[in-house]
Legacy VTK file of the C-alpha trace (Angstrom):
# vtk DataFile Version 3.0
C-alpha trace
ASCII
DATASET POLYDATA
POINTS 82 float
0.086 -0.391 0.091
2.851 2.542 0.678
4.590 1.903 -2.727
0.696 2.818 -4.005
0.449 5.801 -2.041
3.000 7.333 -2.452
4.436 6.268 -6.521
0.649 6.166 -7.718
0.963 2.549 -9.240
-1.451 -0.036 -7.867
1.211 -3.117 -8.321
-0.330 -7.129 -9.805
-0.025 -9.177 -6.602
3.127 -10.351 -8.045
5.921 -7.764 -7.763
4.283 -6.683 -4.268
7.227 -9.205 -2.383
9.318 -7.598 -4.460
8.450 -3.791 -3.545
8.125 -4.908 0.291
12.074 -6.024 0.166
13.018 -2.441 -1.589
11.394 -0.878 0.834
12.848 -2.557 3.518
16.353 -2.166 2.000
15.393 1.487 1.916
14.814 1.787 5.440
17.838 0.244 6.795
19.826 2.370 4.685
18.546 5.530 5.883
19.143 3.550 9.045
22.518 3.688 8.773
23.065 5.745 6.642
24.416 4.097 3.812
24.098 4.855 0.676
23.163 2.120 -1.735
21.277 2.318 -5.554
18.098 -0.234 -5.041
17.524 -1.418 -8.451
13.488 -2.695 -8.525
12.172 -4.692 -11.678
8.507 -3.800 -11.492
6.051 -6.478 -13.538
2.795 -7.997 -13.526
-0.281 -9.829 -15.573
-2.212 -6.464 -14.712
-5.942 -8.641 -14.381
-5.814 -6.439 -10.820
-9.111 -7.224 -8.727
-9.403 -2.861 -9.212
-12.546 -2.681 -6.823
-10.665 -5.003 -4.008
-7.721 -2.450 -3.915
-9.965 0.404 -4.329
-12.276 -0.884 -0.668
-8.800 -1.937 0.658
-7.415 1.533 0.248
-10.632 3.517 1.532
-10.564 0.992 3.913
-13.825 -0.577 3.459
-12.542 -3.854 2.987
-12.616 -6.047 6.334
-9.322 -7.303 7.810
-10.148 -11.556 8.201
-7.547 -13.787 9.546
-8.410 -17.447 8.355
-9.123 -19.527 11.077
-6.037 -21.752 12.201
-8.336 -24.868 12.768
-9.259 -23.995 9.269
-6.432 -24.340 7.860
-4.885 -27.253 9.339
-7.916 -29.133 7.904
-7.433 -28.042 4.465
-3.760 -29.058 4.914
-5.052 -32.628 6.762
-6.569 -33.078 3.286
-3.544 -32.760 0.829
-2.166 -35.884 -0.146
1.137 -37.249 1.014
4.011 -36.293 -1.557
7.665 -38.011 -0.698
LINES 1 83
82 0 1 2 3 4 5 6 7 8 9 10 11 12 13 14 15 16 17 18 19 20 21 22 23 24 25 26 27 28 29 30 31 32 33 34 35 36 37 38 39 40 41 42 43 44 45 46 47 48 49 50 51 52 53 54 55 56 57 58 59 60 61 62 63 64 65 66 67 68 69 70 71 72 73 74 75 76 77 78 79 80 81
């Protein structure tokens, strides 16, 4: 969300992980005083659910944490591999 608010670009889910790492690295440099060039390769599929992003950015989307029991139940249904 920080990137979207500061840069005006709403990223696809894929590059958001890289954006988080870049922001964290920039904050480390700011804290330590280190000068560093940080390159971000930004990409994505472009099929973003804009209505969901709008709801999130305007504070209308409920912050929901999926119950641990349900996660464990679903994982128990997966086939054993290896």
